[in-house]
N, C-alpha and C positions, 0 to 999 in steps of 0.2 A: 258085440251083443252080449258076449259072456261077461266082459268087464262091467257092462252096464247092470247086468243081473247081480253080479257080485257087489257092486256099489249099493244097490238097493237093499240087498240082503244085509249088508253091513250096517246100513243106516237103521234097518229094522231091529237088528240085534242091539245096537247102541240105544235105541229108543226103549226097547224092552228093559234093558238094564236100568235105564234112568227111571222108568216107571216103577220097577221093583224097588229101586233104592228110595224112591219117594214114598212108596208104601211103607217101607221099613224106617223112614227118616225119623231121626230123633230131633229135638229142637235145637240143632246146631246152626248158628248163623255167623256172619262176619263180613269183612270187606277186603278188597284187593285194590291197591294203587299201583299202576304201571308207570314207569318213568324211563327216560333215556339216560345216557351217561352224564348229562348235565343237570339232572334233577327235574326236567320238565315233565309234568304229568301228561300222558297222551295214550291213545289206544291204537296208534299206528306207528310203524317202524320201517326203516329201510333195512335191506339185507345186511349192511355193514354195521348197523347200530347194535349197541349193547342194550339188553333189556333188564331193568331192575324192577323188583316188586317189593311191596311192603304189605304184609298180611296181618289181619286181626281176626281171631277166632273166638266166638262167644258160645257158651253153653247155657242155654235158657237166659240169655242176656248177660251172663256173668263171664268174665274172661276165663278162657280155658288155659289153666296155668300148668306149666311144666309137663306138657303132654307132647307126644310125638305125632306129627301130622305129615301127610304125604302131599306133594305137589306133582301133578301130572299135567303135561301140556300135550294136547292132541291137535294135529293138523288135519283139516278137512280136505275133501276132494282127493283122497288117496294119499295124503302125506303121512298120516298115521301119527303114532306117539313119537315125540321128539325130545321129551324131557320127563324125568322121574327122579325125585329126590325127597328125602325126609328131613324135617326140621323140628326143633324143640321150641315150644312156645315159652315166653318169659312170663313174669308175674302179671303182665297186662294182656296176656293171651296173644302176643305179637311175635313176629319174626320177620327178617328180611332176607332176600336172596337175589341172585341174578342168574342169567342164562348159562353161566359157566359152572354153576354148582353141580348140575346134573349132567355135565358133559353134553350139552345140547349139540347135536351133530349135524344139524342142517338149519338154514334160515331161508328155506324156499319161500317164494312169493305165494301168498294165499291167506285163508282165514284160519284162526287158531282159537282154541278154548283152553283156559287154565282151570283145572279142578284142584280144590284144596279139600282133602279127605281126612277124616278122623274115624278110626276103627271101621274103615270101609264105607263110611257115610260121607257124602259130599257136604261140607259145611258151607262153602261158597265157591262160585265160579265166575269167570269173566272172559269176555271175548275180545280179541284184538286182531289187527291185520298187519302183515308184512307185505310191502309193495315197493315198486320202483317209481318215485315221484318225478314228474316233469313239470316245468313252469307252464301253467295253463292260462293264467290271467294275471293282470298287474294293474295297479293304480299308481299314477304319477302326480306329483305336485311340486311347487316351487316355494321357496322361503328366502328371507333375508335375515341373517343371524338368528335363525330358528323361528322367526315370526312368519307365518304362512301368508304369502302374497303372490299375485301374478302380475304385478306392475312394478317396474324397476326404473331407476334413473340411469344415466349414461355411465356413471362410474361405480355403480353398485354391483357387487358380486351376486350371481344367481346360484342359489343352492337347489339342486335337483334331487328330489327324493323319489324312490321307487319301492313299492311293496308288492312282492310276487306271491301268488298262491298256486298250489299244485292242482292236479286233476280232481282231488277230493275236497278242494276248498281249504286245505291246510296251508300254513305259511311254508313257503318254499325255501329251504336251506340249501343253497347251491354253491358251486365253485365258480372261479373266475371265468366270466364269459358265458355262463349259462343264461344270464339275462343281460341285455345291453340296450342302449337307446341311441337314437340319432336325432339331432336338432336341425331343422330346416328353416331358412330365412330368405325371403325374396327368391324362392325357387332353388336355392343352393344349400348344400349340406355344409353346415358351419361347425359341427361338433359331433363326435361319436365317442361314447364312453362304455367300457365293459365293466360289469358290476360283479360283486361277490356278496350275495345276500346272506344274512345271518339267520339264526333260528326263528326270528320273528318274520323272516322273509323280506327284510328291508336292507337297503344300501343307499348311499348318496354320493354325489360328485358335484363339481363346481363348473360354472360357465361364466366367462368374463366378456361382457358386451363390448368393452372398449377395444378389445382386440379386433373388432370388426371396423374400427375407425369410423369414417363418416357415413357408413352404410349400416350402422348398428341399430337404428331406430325402427320401430314397428313391431309386428306380431311374429312370434317364433312358434313353430309347431314341433312338438316332441313325439316320437313314435317309439314304443317299447317292444322289443323282440325277444323270442327265446332262441335257443341254439339249435333248433331243428334244421334239417337240410331239405329244402330251403327253409330259411328262418320264417317263423310265423309271428304275426302281429298279435300281441297279447295286451296292449294298453296304449293310452295316449296321455299327453299333457300339453298345455299351452301357456305362454306368458308373453308379456309385452314390455319393450323398452320404450318408455314414453319421453316426450319432449317437455321442457318446462312450460308451464301455462301462464306464469306471470312473474314479474321482477320488480323489486323495489330499488330505485336508483337514487343515490345521494351524492352530489358533488362534495369534495372535501379539499381542504388545504392543510397538509401536515396533520391529518387525523381529525381536524375540526370541520364540522359541517358548515358549508358555505354555499351561498347562491350568488354572491358578488365577489369578483376577484379583481386584482389590480395588475397593471403591467409588470412583467418580470416574474410573476408568481407561477407556480406549478399547480395544475388542476388534477387532483386525484379523484377517487370515488370509492364509495362503499356500495356494493351491489349484492343483493340476496335473491337467489332464484328459488322458485316454488313450483311444485306440481300440485295443483289444487291448493290445499292448505299445508302441504308437507314440504320441508326443505328439500331442495333438489341438488344432489351430488353429481357434479359434471366433470368431464375431463377437458377436451378441447373442441368438441364439435357441437355440443347441444345448443350453445348460444354464443353470441358475439355482441360487442359494443361498437357502435358507430357514432362518431362525433361530427356534427354538422354546424356550420355557421348558419344561423336562421335565414331562410330564404334561398340557400344554396343547395344544390343536389349532389355535389361531389363531396364525399366525407373527408374530413381532415385526418381522422384516425379510424382504423378498422382493426379491432383487436379481438382475439378469442378470449373466452372466459373460462376459468377453471375454478370450481367451487369445492368447498369441503363438505363434510357430512351435515353441517348446519346450513348449507346452501350459500355460504358467504364466499365471495370471490377472494382468492388467495394470490393472484398474480396481477396486482394493480399496475397498469400502465399510466404514465403521466404525460399530460399535455402541457408544454412549456409556452407560456404566453410571451409574445414578443414585447418590445419596448416602444414600437411605433404606434401612431394613431390608428393605423389600419387594423391593428389587433383589437381595438375596442369594439364592443357590440354585444349581441345576444347569441348564445350558443345553445345547442340542444344535444343531449345524450340520448340515444335510442338503443334499446336492447332488443335483438331479434333472436327467435329460435332458429333451429336448423332449417326449417322449411320457410324462413323469411317472413314469419308472422311477428309483428311488433308486440312485445309482451311487457314493455315498461319504458319510461322516458323521464327526463328531467331537464329543466332549463337553468342556465346560469348566465350572468352578465360579466363583462370585462370592462372596467372603467379605469381611468387614470386617477390615482389617489396617492398623494405624497404627504407625509407628516414630518414636520421639522421642528426642532428646538434650536433657536438661534440665540447665542452663538453655539456652534457645535463643540461639545466637550465630552471627553470620555466619562467624566464624573462631575456631577453637580453638587453644590453645597446648599444647606439651608440658608435662605435669604438671597440667593442668586436672582437677579433680574433677567428674565428671558422673554423671548417672544415665541408663542405657539403659533404655528403656521400650517394650514391645510390647503393643498392645491388639488382640485379634482375636476373631472368632467361629469360627475354625477349631477343630474338635474333635479333629483328629489331632495326634500329636506333631510338634514342629518343632524347628528348630535355629537359634540366633542366633549370628552370627559377626561379628567385626570383622576387616576385611581391608585389606591395603595397596593402593597404587595399581595393582598387578598382580593384585589379587584373591586374593592368598595369605593364608591365615588367620593372624591374629595371636592371637586369642582366640576361644573358642567355648563355647557352653553348650547342652546338650540340654534341651529343655523337654518335660515329659510331656504326654500327651493330656489334653484338657479344661482346659488352662491358658489362660484368656481374658485375663488380665492378668499380665504378667511384667515384672520390673524388676531391675536389677543396678547397684550402684555400680561406677564404672570410672574409672581414672586414665589420661589420655591418655599414650601411651607416648612415651619420649624418642627419637623417630625423626626421620628427615629430613623436611623440609617436603614436603607433597604433598596429593593428594586421596585420602582414605581412605573406607571404606564400612562401614555396618552392614547386614548382609544376613540375610534370613530364608529358610530352606530347609525344605521338607517332603521329607525323604529327600534325593534328589539334585536335586529340582525347585526352582528359585529362585522364591520367591513375591513378594518385594518387597525393595527396598534403599533406603537413605538415605545419600547422599554428604555428606561434610563435609571442610572444608579444615583441615589441621593446619599452622600457621605460627607461628613463634616471634615474629616482629616484623612490623610494618606501617609502611612509610614513606609519608608523605603530603607533597604539595607543592602549592603554588598560586602564581600570579603576582599582582602587585598590580593588574593589569587584563588584559583579554583581547586587545587589539589594540595594535600599535605601528607607528611609522614607522621606517625604517632610520635608525640613528644615535641613536634614543631610548634612554634609560636605563630598564631594567626591574629589578624587585626580585623575587627568588624566595624564598618562605618555605617552610621544610621542617620536618618533625617526625617522630620515630621513637617508636613505641609498643610496649611489651611486651604482647603479646596475652594473656599469662597474667593480669596484674593491672591492665592498662590504664594503667600508669604509664610514665614515660620509660625508655628503654633506650639505652645508649651504643653508637653505631655509628660506622663510618667508611665513606667511599665517594667517589664522584665524580659529576659532572654534565656532560652534553654537549648541545650545541644542534645540531639537524639542520634544515637549511633549504635552499631553492632559491635559487641566486644569480641575478644579472641576466643570466647567460648560459644560463639554463635548466638548469644542471647541479646535481646534488645536492652539497651542501657540509655540512661539520660544523665545530664549534668546541668545544674543551674549555673548560668553565667552571670554577668553583671546586671544590676538594675540600671535603667536608663531614666534620665530626667532632663528636661529642657526642650530645645527644638532640634538639636543636632549634636553629634558627638562620635567618639570612637573609643574602643578599648581593645586591649590585647588579652588573649587567653591561650592556654596551651592545649593542644590536641591530646586527649587522654592516651597514656602509654598502652592501655589495654584495648585501644580501638583496633578492630580487625582490618587488616589491609585488603584492598580489593573490594571494599564496600562503600556505598554512598551514605553520607550522614546529612542532617539538615539542622538548621537553627531556626527556631520559632521566635519571632519578635512580637510582643504584645504591647500596645500603646493605648492610653486613655487620657482624655482631657478632663477638665474639672466640671464639664457639663454633661457627663455621662456618655459621650461619644467615644467610639473605640475603633481600632483597626489593627490588623495583624498582617504579617508577611513572613515568608519562609525563604531561607537562603540555603542552597544545596552546596555541599563540598564533598570531594572524593578523597578517601583515605587510600592512598596508593602505595606503590613500591618505588624504591629508589632506582632511578635510571641515570645514566651518564652518557654524555657525548664528548668525543675527543676530536679536536681539529688541529691541523698544521697549517702554517702559512704557505706552504707549497707542497707539491706531490713528489718532486724529485730534488735531490741534493747531491752536491759533490762532497767527497771526504774533506773534513776540516771546516765545513760550513755550519752555521748555527740553525737550529730548528726551533721555531717558536711553537710550543704546545699550548693549546687553550683547552680548558676543561669546563664543562657545564653540567652540574648535577641538578636533576629536576624530578618532579613527580607528575604523573599523568602526561598530557601532551606537551605542556610548556610552563609548568609552575615551578619556580626556582626552589631548590632545596639547599638552604645555607648551612654553614657549620658542619659540612661533611669532610671528614679527614681522609685525604687521599694519599696513597702510597704508590709511586710510579717507578718503573724501570724500563730500560730499553734492551731489547734482545735481538740477536741475530742467530738464526738456526738453533734456537733453544739456549744459547749462551748469553748471559748478561754482558752488555757493553757499557763500560763506565759505571759510575756510581748512581744508585737510585736516589730518590728524594721523597720527602713528604710535604704536603701543603694542604691548607684548609680553605674551602670555598667561602667567598664573602656573602654579604646579604643577598646578592643577586644570584647566588649559586655558581659564581664563576671564579676561576683561578687560572693562572698561566705560569709558564716557566720556560726559560731558554736553556736549550741543551746543545752542546757542541759535539759534532760527530768527530771522532778521532781521525787524525790525518791519515792514519794507516788502515782505516776501516776498509774492508773488502767490498766490492760491488755486491749488490743483492737487495732483497726485500727485508726491511727491519720492522720490528713491531714494538709498540709501546704498550705495556701491560699496566693497567691502573686498577687498584682496588680501593673502594670507598666504604667507610663505616660511619654509622650515626646512631645516636641514642645513648641513654644513660648506661645501658648494658652492652653497647656496641653490637646489638643484635640485628640491626638493619644494615644490610650490606649490598654491594653490587660490584661487579668486575666488568671491565670493558677493554678491548684490544683494538688498536688502530695500526694501519700499515703505512709505511712510506718507503721510498726507494732511494738507495744510495748508488750512484753510478759515476764513474770517472769519465764515461763517454758523454758527449753532448746530448741534450734532450731535444728531439725534433718533433714539432707538432704541425699538423695541417688543419686549417679551419676553412670550411666551405660556408658561404652565405646563400640563403635561399631568398631570391628577390621577390618571387610571387608564387602563388599556388596553382594557377590555371593558365594553360597555354592552348593555342589552337594549332591544328596541323599546318606545317609550313612556316611557323613562326621561328625567328632566330632567338636562341637561348644564350644568355650571357650570365655566367655564374662567377661572382667574385670569390677570391680565395686569398689566404695569407699563410705564409710559412714562418714558423717561429723556431729559433734555435736558442735553447737556454733562455726562453722568454723574450728574446729580442728578434725583431723581424729580420729576415734574411732573403736575399734574392739568389743566393748561391745554391739553389736546389731546383731540380727539374721536376715538374708536375705533369704526370700522365693521367689520362682519364678514360673511362668507358661509360657510355650512356646506353641504357636499355629501356625498352617499352614493353609493358606486360599488362595483364588484366589487374583488377583491383586486388585480387588475392594472390597474384603471382609472386613467387620468390625470385631471387636474382637468377638462379639457374634456369627458371622457366621463361624468363623474359628474352626478347629478341634484341640483339645489338643494333643500334641505329647510328651510332657515331663513336669514334675513338680518336685519340691524338694527344697533343700536349698543350698545356696552358701557356699563356703568354702575358706578361705585364700585369699579373694579378687577376687574369680572367680566363675562364674556360668558355670558348665560343663554339657553337655548332648550330646547325639548322635542323628543325624537326621535319620528318617526311610529310608530304602533303596528303597521304592516303591512309594514315594510321592514327588510332586513338588508343588511350589506355593510361596506365600509371607510368610516370617518368622516374627512372632510377639512375642515379649517378654514383660511381665509385671513382675515387682519385687517390693517387699515391705520389708523395714527395720523396725524392731521392737526392742525397748529397754525393759529392765525388768520393767521399770516404766510404760510401755504402750504407749510411744511415737512412732509415725509411720511416715515414709516417703515413697513416691512412685516414681517410674521411669518406663519409657517405651522405647522400641526400635522398629523400623520398623513400618509398617502400614501407614495409610493415615491421614494426618493432625496433627501428633504429633511433627512436626518440625525435624524429623530425616530422614535420607536416608532410602530407602526401602532395605530390605535384601531378596534376591531372592534365592530360591532353585530350581535348574534346572539341568537336566541330561546332556544337551549338550549346550555349548556356546563357541564361538570362541572370545577370547579377544585379541585385538591388541592395544598397546599404546606405545608412545615414552616416554623416561625417563625425558623429560623436557617439559614445557608448551610452551616455545618460545625459539628461537635460534638466535645467532648472525652469520653474514657471517663468513665462515671459520670453523665453529664448526662441530663436528662429531655428526650426529643424529643416535641414536640407538633405534630400535624398539624391543619390546618384545611381543611374541605371546604365547597364552596359550589356549588349547582346553580342556574344561571341559566336562566330561561325555562321552568321546570317545577317541580313540587312533589315533594318527597321522600316516598314512601310507606314505603320500607324501605331501610336502609343497613347494610352490614356491611364490616368491614375485616379485612385479614390483613397481618401483618408478617413478613417473611422475611429470612433471611441471604443472603449473596452466592451460595450454592449453591441457593437456593430452598427451604431447609428452613424450615417455619413456626416462628415464635417466639411469636406471640401472635395471637389473633383476638377479635373482639367487635363491639359496636354503638357507633357514635359517639354522644356525648352533647352535645347543643346544637351539633352540627357540628364537634366536636373529639374527638380521642383521643390518647393518649400512650403512650410506651414508655420504660422506664428502661434506659439502656445499662449494661452491666456495667463495673465498674472495671478488670477484667482481661480482656485479649484481646477488647476491643470492636472490632467491625468494622462496616462500612457496612450499614445495614438499609434495606429498601425497604417502603413501605406501599402497599397496593393496596386501593381501595374499590370496592364493587359496589353500585350504587344502582338501585333500582326507582322510576321516576318515574310520574306520572300518564299520560304519553304514551309513554314508552319506557324502556329500561334503559340504564345508563351505567356505565363503568368508567374509572378513572384511577389512575396510579401516580406515586410520588414517592420518591426516594432521599434518605436523610439520611447524608451521608458523615461518617466518623469520622476525625479528624485523628490521624496517627501521625508522630512526629518529635520536634522540639525547639521549645520556646518560651522566651522570655526575659522575666523580670520585672525591673523596674528602678525606681530611685528617684533623683530629682534632689534635691540637698541644699538648693536654694533655687529660687525661681521668678522672681526679678527680677535682671537683669544689665545692665551697660553694654556697648556695642559693644567688641569686642576682648578682653573678659574671658574667663576659663576656667571651663567647667562641670565639675563633678565628679559622676559618675554611678555609683552602686552597682548591680550587676547579679547575677542568679542565672539560670542556664540549667537548665531542667527537661526531662527526657525524658518524652515521652508515648507510651504504647503499647510494643510489643515489637520495634521496628525495629532496624536495625543501630546499633552504637555509632559515635559521631563520633570516630574515632581520630585524625583530622587536625585536630581543633579546629573552630571555628565562624567564619563570616564575619558580623560584626555591622555593621549599617547605622545610623548616627546621622544623623537627618534633621530639618531645619526645613522643613516641608511647602512644596513648590513653590519653595524658594529655595536651600537649601544641603544638601549631603549629603556624608558621609564614610564610607568603608568601612575597618574595622579587623579584624585577625585576633586572636582570643583562643584560648588553648589550656587555659584553666581554666574549670571550671563556675561559678565565682563570682569576683568581684573588683570593681575600681574602674576606670572609664574616664574619660578626660579629653577634652574637646572645646573647641577654641579657637573662640570666636564671631568671625565676620568683623568687620573694622573698619567695613565699609560697610553693615552690617545696619541696616535702618530701624527707627525707634522704633515701639512698639506691641506688640499681642499677636501671638504666633506659635505655630503648632501644632508641637509637638516630639514626636519618637518615637524609640525605640530598638527595633530588630527584628533578627531573624536573616534573612540573605539567603534561606535555604531555606524560611523560614516563610511568606513572602509577607504578604498583608494579612489573612489569616484571623483572627488574634487580635491585631491591632495595638492597642497601648495608647497612645492619643493623650493628651498632656498639654499644658498651656499655659505658656509663659514670657512675661515682659514685658521689653522692651528700652526703656530710657529714657536718652538721652545726657545730659539736663540734669536728672536727677531730684534731684540734691543729696542732701538728707537722705533723700528718699524712696528713692533707690537705694542710698545708702551709709551713712546714719546711722540715727537713730531718730526716731519721731514718737509723741508721747504715751507715751514709754517703750517703744514697740514697734519692732522692726526692720522693714525694708521688707516682707519676706515676710509677717510677722504682720499688719502694718497692712493690706496688700492683702487678706489673707484676711478680716480684719474688714470691710473695705469690701464685698467680695463677699458676705459673709454678710448684711450689712444689705440690700444690693440684692436678694438672693435672698428675704429676708423680705418686702420690699415687693412683689416680683413675686408671691409666694405669696398675700399679702393681696388684691392686685388680682385675681388669678386666681380666688380663692374667691368674691369679690363678683360677678365676671362670671359664674361658674358658677351662682350662686344666681339671678341675673337671668335667665339662659338657662333654668333649670329652670322659673321662673315663666312665661316666654314659651312654652315647650313645653307646659306644662300647659294653656294657654288657646288655643293655635293648633296644631291637629292637622296642618294642611296647610302647615306652615312651609316656606319655600324651603330646599332643601339647601345647607349651607355646608360649607366644608372643615373637616377635623379641627382641633381645638385643638392648638397646639404643645405638645410635651412640655417640662416644666421642664428646664432645662439645669443640671446639677450642675457644681460646680467640679471640676477634675481632682484625683484622689486624690494625696496626698503620696507614697504608695508605689505603684509601678507593679505591674502583674500582669495576669493573664487575668481579665477582667471582662466578662460578657455585655453589660452596659449600655454599655460603651465601644466595642463593635463598630460600625463605620460602616455596616454593612449592616442596613437596616430595611425594612419592607414597608408601603407605602401611606401614608407620612408625609412623604416628601420629593419634591415635584414636580420634574420635570426641566425646566430652562429651555431654550427653543428660540429660534432666531433669532440676531441679532447678539449677540456677547459682549463686554462692556466691563469692564475691570478697575476696581477701587475703586468698585463700584456699591453703593447702599444696600440695606438688607434688603428682602425681598419683602413683600407686603401682610400686614396683621395676620392671624394664624391660619395662616401658611404659613412654612415654613423653606425657603430656597433652596439 
């Protein structure tokens, strides 16, 4: 009661003072602006806030200049005076201050009055409040990149904004967690975020609908809370994640809008999703595309859609149209939203439509007579057009409805070279097109090799072809070399001008060409009618490399070593005129005299070296240095090793008869033991066989057999209950203690693996590649199971069936067509007693060129010249060889020469080397692009001292005829012996049912035909008749054991 009386008295006193002051008041006025520490004008403050003020004092409306005024702050409700300080006004009657100037000693919560006094008179006063704010209410809203909206698509980010107010309606500036919100969807809490509101009372956070996956669509409710305990609801907000409402669907082919497609094409699409009129940004669940064949209910495709911010699908799936008639018809694309409401669709047709230009050529020339042909299942009318490179119509034909086969003779127009088109339209809708190149001439060029050294001489061959008739055409032009110099700069050099229809010229690779870089030659050609063509030939500027060879690996003291040297650039381009300096060393000491030699035009050189008779055993090295160039600045060095031993050299060779065995099968491994290169039986061969998994090492495999070989064979039987990889190690030992080792199977030994498996279906054709018109035969074999039923199917590259049937005695065949033959694939389906099996094998068909040749005789002396007649035959319907052919003349493993021919038939000459050794040699002539697929191997005989045998006559016969007679007699003897042996074997087999398995009998070897050509029997690729030797390899070894070809 007493405090109440005192408060009332105090208020009366203050009021009296104010009344007195007002009575005495002079005309002083002014203004006060209150601010927080951030400069925000306000009349409320928190206890922790700093209070700043800006005061203006006027005297009768005029600034009170340079006068001292007092600022007094009084707290009401018993707080009392809390601030008293004096300030000096400036020329504008203004001054500033803050609550620290007068040592404000309390910030109690309550109402305050600030007095600004001058000479005891209050000029201006202002009221303010200090209070503790709490978040009292809030407003929430959503936006997308700042644009306010409450509707979002699947893949859009939701921006959630909140503005909080305190209990007096002022913006609530709070700390983390004073205000927070929770988002509910389908009765579940999907997001909770804690906010930190700023001085405007606002904060924002993000929500990602796609994180809710396929349940993200619908209305979301947001509730805003304060941090009271328990939390109080102070506001709400809502938003919706909508589904697309419509879609635009456009079938496409390679980006081109289409509604009609042909067999073998891919159907793509362009789809745009919308919500009302706005593009719809989706992830994976908002919409999907279903593809139906019209009239069917099961979709062929069911794919999700993912669109960008423009609503355009960015993950196009493709539907591949098959090649059969069953794929033709009408199809429908339908787009459904997540709730399976159809929002868009489109139709397209699949027809059979083929456009041909007959004959088929890679390039056509002006004036060519051709037939334009269209085959289609389209029943509507269509239009065929020939268009120029800009698709302007040159010629056009309207084709009536129901025309399934249309053709027209057409002469290629005399227009500029370029890419032209045959196009088929249905009305204004493009259905299909075929592009072709119209070009008067083609210029081709090649170099004599691929890689060179700086300073090397190179040869460029060129040829110009009239594309109309394939004959020569007169042209003129130029050639330029572009390369990188040794300063890493691009450089060029003009080479020779060219004129005529074909030719060659030599040029020198620039000395400043940088090694390790590719260069190229541009060839430009023009005829007298304004037609032109160009081509480019690449070449590699490489480093000098060298290979060193010896005729054997082991030598005795006093023997001769034949060293051969080959200097080259890149993989195999000869480097001629390289000066070599060679020496032989043993343990770092030179043995004998060194020598120098220069490589010939083919990059080769050789020298005979005699090992001193007193040379100690050991490993010797030949060290060779090579230099080239005007400044001798291109160099290389190479070292090769060989062994000198006074002891005999022992070698053991194992032969692998086959790759796959079944449990319980008898294994017979042929072997040979060589002593100093000659076969010997005075050595005992021991072996051990192990069986392991596919990745087992020798130590991890289990021993299944061991013992000794006999009569050139290692024989043992596999266990009946084990499978895996078969590994064999063998050792040959002589009575003097010399040993040799060999291995078969396993990993990393250089041999094929040998597998033991109970069941395996094998399918293979009898040749590796075929010519059109040939008969393809497949053989099937099921290991470890019995065949109850077998069927085969033969298909073309598109999977279209060509033939079906049942194999007879494990084989079946297919006759390739003589025209337009392509690779065929056989697939067998076998039902066994224990399981079902399938296997496939392709029979590739050769397309290109082959060469047939005939050598005029088969015996020569070293250095003589061979004459070879040849004919080049085109196989299939590939492109013409407008630039001619590269022909490789080879003496197998010894000499090779590459020549360029520009005629389909003619005569080649080949100079035999002077140092070619006497004896039989395998000779071949082949096309570089042909490879070894149809290599025709023939035999020639070299005899330095043949006398009459080589150069005269014997018994009235020349050397070739005499040798043929000898070979015929030998073949007759071999045949008689073979027949006798076969009869003895038949008798043995008839009386011994359990005879030991033996290798196959060797096939009779026929003499090479006098006229070369494509002959199946001459193909070096056979199956199951040639075992692969493993272990150490020595040259000049004798033949393998009887019954085997090595």
